[in-house]
C-alpha positions as CSV (number, residue, x, y, z in Angstrom):
1,X,99.1,41.4,72.5
2,X,101.5,40.7,75.2
3,X,103.0,37.3,75.8
4,X,103.4,36.2,79.4
5,X,106.2,34.0,80.3
6,X,105.6,31.6,83.1
7,X,107.6,32.4,86.2
8,X,110.6,30.3,86.9
9,X,110.9,29.0,83.3
10,X,113.3,31.8,82.3
11,X,116.2,30.3,84.4
12,X,115.6,26.8,82.9
13,X,115.5,28.2,79.4
14,X,118.7,30.2,79.9
15,X,120.6,27.2,81.5
16,X,119.3,24.9,78.7
17,X,120.6,27.3,76.0
18,X,123.9,27.6,77.9
19,X,124.3,23.9,78.1
20,X,123.5,23.5,74.4
21,X,126.0,26.2,73.6
22,X,128.6,24.4,75.8
23,X,128.0,21.1,74.2
24,X,128.2,22.6,70.7
25,X,131.5,24.3,71.7
26,X,132.9,20.9,73.0
27,X,131.8,19.2,69.8
28,X,133.5,21.8,67.7
29,X,136.7,21.5,69.7
30,X,136.6,17.7,69.4
31,X,136.1,17.9,65.6
32,X,138.9,20.4,65.3
33,X,141.2,18.1,67.3
34,X,140.2,15.2,65.0
35,X,140.9,17.2,61.9
36,X,144.3,18.2,63.3
37,X,145.1,14.5,64.1
38,X,144.0,13.5,60.6
39,X,146.2,16.2,59.0
40,X,149.1,15.0,61.0
41,X,148.5,11.4,60.0
42,X,148.3,12.5,56.4
43,X,151.6,14.3,56.7
44,X,153.2,11.0,57.6
45,X,151.2,8.9,55.1
46,X,153.5,8.4,52.1
47,X,150.6,7.7,49.7
48,X,148.8,10.9,50.7
49,X,152.1,12.8,50.3
50,X,152.6,11.2,46.9
51,X,149.2,12.4,45.8
52,X,150.0,15.9,47.0
53,X,153.3,16.0,45.1
54,X,151.9,14.8,41.7
55,X,150.3,18.2,40.8
56,X,153.5,19.9,41.8
57,X,155.5,17.6,39.5
58,X,153.1,18.3,36.6
59,X,153.5,22.0,37.1
60,X,157.3,21.7,37.4
61,X,157.4,19.6,34.2
62,X,155.3,22.2,32.3
63,X,157.6,24.9,33.6
64,X,160.6,22.9,32.5
65,X,159.3,22.4,29.0
66,X,158.3,26.1,28.7
67,X,161.8,27.2,29.7
68,X,163.4,24.7,27.4
69,X,161.2,25.9,24.5
70,X,162.0,29.6,25.2
71,X,165.8,28.8,25.5
72,X,165.7,26.8,22.3
73,X,163.9,29.6,20.5
74,X,166.3,32.1,21.9
75,X,169.3,30.0,20.8
76,X,167.9,29.5,17.4
77,X,167.4,33.2,16.9
78,X,171.0,33.8,18.0
79,X,172.3,31.0,15.7
80,X,170.5,32.6,12.7
81,X,172.4,35.8,13.3
82,X,169.5,37.9,14.4
83,X,170.2,40.0,17.4
84,X,167.7,39.8,20.1
85,X,167.2,42.4,22.8
86,X,165.4,39.7,25.0
87,X,168.5,38.7,27.0
88,X,166.5,37.7,30.1
89,X,166.3,34.0,29.5
90,X,165.4,31.8,32.4
91,X,168.0,29.2,33.5
92,X,167.1,25.7,32.3
93,X,169.3,24.0,34.9
94,X,167.4,25.5,37.9
95,X,164.1,24.3,36.6
96,X,165.6,20.9,35.8
97,X,167.0,20.7,39.4
98,X,163.5,21.5,40.8
99,X,162.0,18.8,38.7
100,X,164.6,16.2,39.8
101,X,164.1,17.2,43.4
102,X,160.4,16.5,43.1
103,X,161.1,13.2,41.4
104,X,163.4,12.3,44.3
105,X,160.7,13.1,46.8
106,X,158.2,11.0,44.9
107,X,160.7,8.1,44.8
108,X,161.1,8.3,48.6
109,X,157.4,8.4,49.1
110,X,157.0,5.3,47.0
111,X,159.8,3.4,48.7
112,X,158.4,4.3,52.1
113,X,154.9,3.2,51.1
114,X,156.4,-0.1,49.8
115,X,158.3,-0.6,53.1
116,X,155.1,0.1,55.1
117,X,153.2,-2.4,53.0
118,X,156.0,-5.0,53.3
119,X,156.1,-4.6,57.0
120,X,152.3,-4.9,57.3
121,X,152.3,-8.1,55.2
122,X,155.2,-9.5,57.3
123,X,153.4,-8.6,60.5
124,X,150.2,-10.2,59.4
125,X,152.1,-13.3,58.3
126,X,154.1,-13.8,61.5
127,X,151.5,-12.6,64.0
128,X,148.1,-12.9,62.2
129,X,145.9,-12.8,65.3
130,X,145.4,-9.9,67.7
131,X,146.1,-10.2,71.4
132,X,143.5,-8.4,73.5
133,X,145.0,-5.8,75.7
134,X,144.3,-5.5,79.4
135,X,142.9,-2.0,79.0
136,X,140.2,-3.2,76.6
137,X,139.2,-6.7,77.5
138,X,135.7,-6.1,76.2
139,X,136.9,-5.7,72.6
140,X,138.0,-9.4,72.3
141,X,137.5,-10.5,68.7
142,X,136.8,-14.0,67.6
143,X,140.0,-14.3,65.7
144,X,142.2,-13.0,68.6
145,X,144.5,-15.3,70.5
146,X,144.8,-15.6,74.2
147,X,147.8,-14.3,76.0
148,X,149.0,-17.9,76.7
149,X,148.8,-18.6,72.9
150,X,150.7,-15.4,72.2
151,X,153.5,-16.3,74.7
152,X,153.8,-19.8,73.0
153,X,154.1,-18.1,69.6
154,X,156.8,-15.7,70.9
155,X,158.7,-18.6,72.5
156,X,158.7,-20.5,69.3
157,X,159.9,-17.5,67.4
158,X,162.7,-17.0,69.9
159,X,163.6,-20.7,69.6
160,X,163.8,-20.4,65.9
161,X,165.9,-17.3,66.0
162,X,168.3,-19.1,68.4
163,X,168.5,-22.1,66.1
164,X,169.4,-19.8,63.2
165,X,172.0,-17.9,65.3
166,X,173.6,-21.2,66.3
167,X,173.6,-22.5,62.7
168,X,175.3,-19.3,61.5
169,X,177.9,-19.5,64.3
170,X,178.7,-23.1,63.5
171,X,179.0,-22.2,59.8
172,X,181.3,-19.3,60.5
173,X,183.5,-21.5,62.7
174,X,183.8,-24.0,59.9
175,X,184.6,-21.3,57.4
176,X,187.2,-19.9,59.7
177,X,188.7,-23.3,60.3
178,X,189.1,-24.0,56.6
179,X,191.4,-20.9,56.2
180,X,193.9,-22.2,58.8
181,X,196.6,-24.7,58.1
182,X,195.5,-28.3,58.9
183,X,197.8,-28.8,62.0
184,X,196.5,-25.7,63.8
185,X,193.1,-25.7,65.5
């Protein structure tokens, strides 16, 4: 039994398959790019880095305890006067240094995460509403402020900063004036 293909449909079928293959290739490239961006973002995310370091810290602690145990056993054998031909004892200080290095990295990750959170909270407190950008005016949200409102808020913040600056200058002049003898001014 032979199947006959209608004339002219072979070209359409081939171009359809080619366009589907091209679309699939573009989708794969886009998903690969998104994965790369996500991995780059995770590299800079202190919480993600913290989570990645925890298993390494556990492993380092286990290694540290194992080496400490072996060294203690080795020293006990030597103290008891028994000669041991197992002289290849690992150095405790190297494993302790590795453990402390991981602890320092974890501390830095936690401090950075705290600073990011603190900055985010301050940002939300001092500028709680979003300002729509000129490139995306269609994404205006109900809680966003107009540009005029934003300018007013910025002007009030500048005014407040100037007031604080002037108050500090005045205070420093008063303090500097107190240190001089009364006749000189």
